[in-house]
KOLKOLVEX-575774 format. One line per 5 residues: number of its first residue (from 1); their letters; for each residue x, y, z of C-alpha. Coordinates in steps of 0.2 Angstrom, whole numbers, always signed. Layout:
NUM> a> X Y Z  ...
***
This chain:
1> yapig> +246 -566 +523  +258 -566 +509  +274 -563 +519  +287 -555 +508  +306 -551 +508
6> gflld> +316 -558 +522  +319 -556 +540  +329 -544 +552  +337 -553 +566  +339 -543 +582
11> gnkly> +344 -552 +598  +331 -566 +600  +318 -558 +588  +315 -560 +570  +306 -545 +562
16> gtcva> +296 -546 +545  +281 -540 +536  +266 -547 +526  +261 -537 +511  +242 -540 +514
21> ggdnd> +230 -547 +527  +228 -539 +545  +214 -529 +551  +214 -518 +536  +220 -530 +523
26> dgvlf> +235 -518 +521  +248 -530 +528  +256 -532 +546  +273 -530 +554  +277 -545 +565
31> sidvt> +290 -553 +576  +295 -571 +580  +303 -575 +597  +316 -588 +592  +317 -595 +609
36> tdsyt> +299 -598 +611  +293 -599 +593  +280 -586 +597  +272 -576 +583  +266 -558 +587
41> vlshf> +258 -545 +576  +266 -529 +581  +255 -517 +571  +242 -518 +557  +245 -506 +542
46> dqlvt> +231 -495 +537  +234 -487 +520  +224 -471 +524  +234 -468 +540  +251 -477 +539
51> ggapt> +252 -482 +521  +252 -501 +517  +258 -516 +508  +276 -517 +515  +288 -525 +502
56> cppik> +305 -527 +511  +312 -533 +527  +314 -519 +540  +330 -512 +546  +334 -506 +564
61> vgddl> +341 -490 +570  +341 -487 +588  +324 -491 +595  +315 -489 +578  +312 -501 +564
66> ygggk> +311 -493 +546  +304 -501 +531  +295 -497 +515  +280 -503 +504  +270 -499 +488
71> halta> +254 -491 +495  +255 -473 +498  +242 -464 +509  +230 -459 +495  +234 -470 +480
76> egyml> +247 -483 +474  +265 -477 +474  +277 -480 +488  +279 -476 +506  +291 -477 +521
81> ykynl> +286 -481 +539  +294 -481 +556  +289 -492 +571  +295 -488 +588  +299 -504 +598
86> isgtl> +296 -495 +615  +280 -486 +612  +273 -499 +599  +268 -484 +587  +268 -486 +568
91> tnivs> +270 -470 +559  +270 -465 +541  +286 -455 +537  +285 -454 +518  +271 -455 +506
96> vptss> +272 -453 +487  +257 -457 +477  +257 -459 +458  +244 -450 +447  +243 -466 +437
101> ntsyp> +239 -476 +452  +254 -487 +449  +263 -496 +464  +282 -495 +465  +289 -508 +478
106> iygly> +303 -503 +490  +316 -517 +487  +327 -513 +501  +335 -499 +511  +350 -496 +522
111> erngf> +356 -483 +535  +372 -473 +534  +376 -458 +546  +358 -454 +551  +351 -456 +533
116> iyyna> +341 -470 +526  +343 -473 +508  +330 -482 +497  +324 -484 +479  +311 -472 +473
121> fddin> +303 -475 +456  +319 -474 +445  +328 -464 +458  +337 -466 +475  +332 -455 +489
126> yytis> +336 -453 +507  +327 -449 +523  +335 -438 +536  +331 -446 +553  +335 -430 +563
131> dgtth> +322 -419 +555  +311 -430 +545  +315 -423 +528  +317 -432 +511  +330 -428 +498
136> thfvg> +334 -435 +481  +351 -443 +482  +352 -449 +463  +341 -446 +448  +340 -462 +438
141> nsgig> +346 -460 +420  +351 -469 +405  +369 -466 +407  +371 -473 +425  +355 -483 +429
146> kdarg> +337 -483 +434  +326 -494 +445  +337 -500 +459  +334 -517 +465  +341 -517 +483
151> fvynn> +358 -514 +491  +373 -525 +497  +388 -520 +507  +405 -524 +501  +417 -527 +515
156> gdgsw> +432 -525 +502  +430 -507 +499  +417 -502 +513  +404 -497 +500  +386 -500 +496
161> yttfn> +382 -507 +479  +365 -508 +469  +360 -516 +453  +349 -506 +441  +336 -516 +431
166> tggqs> +336 -503 +417  +346 -488 +412  +365 -489 +410  +373 -485 +393  +363 -498 +384
171> dkgsi> +347 -496 +394  +348 -514 +399  +353 -512 +417  +369 -508 +427  +379 -511 +443
176> gkmvy> +381 -495 +453  +392 -490 +467  +384 -478 +480  +395 -462 +484  +390 -447 +493
181> qnphv> +395 -433 +482  +391 -429 +464  +387 -440 +454  +381 -449 +469  +381 -466 +460
186> inehs> +395 -472 +450  +391 -483 +435  +403 -498 +438  +396 -509 +423  +382 -507 +410
191> fstga> +374 -523 +404  +373 -523 +385  +374 -540 +377  +372 -557 +385  +367 -554 +403
196> vhpvy> +354 -540 +404  +341 -533 +417  +347 -539 +434  +332 -542 +445  +340 -544 +462
201> hltag> +355 -537 +472  +373 -544 +471  +381 -557 +483  +396 -550 +492  +411 -561 +491
206> lqgnm> +429 -562 +498  +442 -550 +494  +429 -537 +487  +423 -548 +473  +404 -549 +470
211> ygvvh> +393 -561 +461  +375 -560 +453  +363 -568 +441  +352 -562 +428  +336 -571 +425
216> tdlss> +336 -571 +406  +350 -569 +393  +347 -557 +379  +350 -569 +365  +346 -586 +372
221> ssskl> +333 -583 +386  +345 -592 +398  +350 -587 +415  +368 -581 +417  +380 -581 +432
226> yeyta> +392 -566 +433  +406 -559 +443  +411 -541 +447  +429 -541 +454  +437 -529 +466
231> tglyn> +448 -522 +452  +432 -517 +442  +432 -532 +429  +415 -539 +424  +416 -558 +419
236> elytf> +402 -569 +414  +405 -585 +423  +392 -597 +416  +377 -598 +405  +363 -610 +410
241> sgasd> +358 -622 +396  +341 -627 +401  +347 -645 +400  +354 -655 +416  +359 -638 +424
246> gryvr> +342 -631 +424  +335 -614 +418  +328 -598 +426  +340 -593 +440  +332 -578 +449
251> mppvl> +340 -577 +467  +358 -572 +471  +369 -587 +475  +377 -592 +492  +396 -591 +493
256> vgtsl> +405 -604 +503  +423 -604 +503  +427 -603 +484  +411 -610 +478  +394 -603 +474
261> ygvse> +378 -613 +477  +361 -609 +470  +346 -616 +462  +338 -616 +445  +319 -615 +446
266> wegdn> +315 -626 +431  +321 -638 +418  +335 -651 +423  +333 -670 +421  +316 -669 +429
271> evgvl> +311 -652 +422  +307 -645 +440  +324 -638 +445  +342 -641 +450  +353 -638 +465
276> weydi> +370 -633 +458  +388 -628 +464  +400 -617 +454  +418 -619 +458  +426 -601 +456
281> pggtl> +444 -606 +454  +440 -620 +442  +427 -611 +432  +415 -626 +432  +397 -629 +437
286> nvvsq> +393 -645 +445  +375 -652 +447  +373 -656 +466  +355 -664 +464  +342 -665 +451
291> lgrpd> +326 -660 +460  +309 -669 +458  +293 -674 +466  +287 -681 +478  +302 -674 +488
296> gsspi> +301 -656 +481  +302 -647 +465  +303 -629 +458  +314 -621 +471  +311 -602 +474
301> ramvl> +321 -588 +484  +339 -589 +489  +346 -603 +501  +353 -599 +518  +369 -607 +525
306> tadhe> +370 -614 +543  +386 -615 +554  +386 -633 +551  +388 -631 +532  +370 -636 +528
311> figim> +360 -626 +515  +342 -623 +519  +329 -618 +506  +311 -620 +500  +303 -628 +485
316> srggt> +286 -622 +480  +280 -639 +475  +280 -657 +480  +273 -666 +496  +256 -674 +498
321> ydrgv> +246 -658 +495  +259 -651 +482  +262 -637 +494  +281 -639 +494  +295 -644 +505
326> vysyn> +309 -637 +516  +325 -645 +510  +343 -646 +517  +359 -650 +508  +374 -655 +518
331> esnqn> +390 -649 +510  +401 -662 +519  +392 -678 +515  +382 -672 +500  +366 -678 +507
336> lsatl> +350 -669 +501  +336 -671 +514  +318 -664 +514  +304 -661 +526  +287 -663 +517
341> idddn> +275 -649 +520  +260 -660 +522  +248 -647 +528  +233 -643 +518  +232 -626 +527
346> lqdif> +247 -619 +517  +245 -610 +501  +258 -610 +486  +269 -595 +490  +285 -598 +500
351> yqpmv> +299 -586 +505  +317 -586 +510  +320 -594 +527  +333 -588 +541  +343 -600 +552
356> ykntv> +345 -597 +570  +353 -610 +582  +348 -625 +572  +330 -619 +569  +324 -614 +552
361> fglvt> +311 -600 +552  +302 -599 +535  +287 -590 +530  +273 -596 +519  +256 -590 +514
366> lksgi> +244 -599 +525  +225 -600 +525  +225 -595 +543  +239 -581 +540  +251 -587 +554
371> aqnyd> +270 -591 +553  +277 -608 +553  +295 -614 +559  +303 -630 +555  +317 -639 +566
376> cllyt> +333 -644 +557  +333 -661 +566  +316 -666 +559  +322 -668 +541  +319 -685 +533
381> spsp> +329 -693 +519  +320 -693 +502  +321 -707 +490  +335 -707 +478
***
């Protein structure tokens, strides 16, 4: 139970992890066949053998899946694992316990030229696939950044970027560009005043521009939307007021054409969240919908975009049992629709969905610990 992170889509299979549950209550690695909707547990984590509590979606290299988690073999810390899709073997490849028994989630990883890069405490390390050795790529510091929060690939310059939650010149976080010679990470921007301490990775945009959010502003405790351009300029685009535009934006926005779409988790007219659009050329934020019960409230995680220009997301509240809703917003006709999750077997935590051939696959914490999927065609129109 407690599926976390996102999915890896490979062919007709979705791969993901649960941070807990399974035979040893240390989590599971699973797959979902999108053609048959079948859910299969591929392997059960066992902290003493494989490490446990996986915290990010896997990546695929050849016939192997790689991922990471926050339980080392002997104590809290972090770990990396490898799962071979042919033999079905789950193997621990990195285990780093902490003397303080403190867990350090792996937020994301990526592969480049046979090396797998991942966050490790305040640092960034890499694992060599050919010989199974680990090396320090970058030592987190106050000048460049510490505590990387995932990676994003920028098609504009062909580089990987990360956001650091702390460190940087003012110790309030930074944007870093991965390079493969000294200093190994270049500080592109240090957060200092206003937007500080980014929690998640950036959104890659057109022409090399990238966009991100910070959860709270230093002075006003409001979220901020910002841009980092291909020419190296940092611009704060919008500060959420907590009024009709909402408050507490955690997840990266979705880019569609020249607009960014996202959700505020709280406040707004109904005090339970807002769906918004930010027009980049015009520099204006438009409220798409004021969220509210019974058709859903308190949106969490990022939205996903279908080929039909519909946004799919999840709200953590609303519905008969107050378990939440799966919602869609059609960009063309500006219609917000919701499918009530009226299932008393569901718990409260929902995670980011993925769209495949008009079917939305979303993970929730279930009392029975299974995956659910919701068909796009089953959405019902909520009351105005």
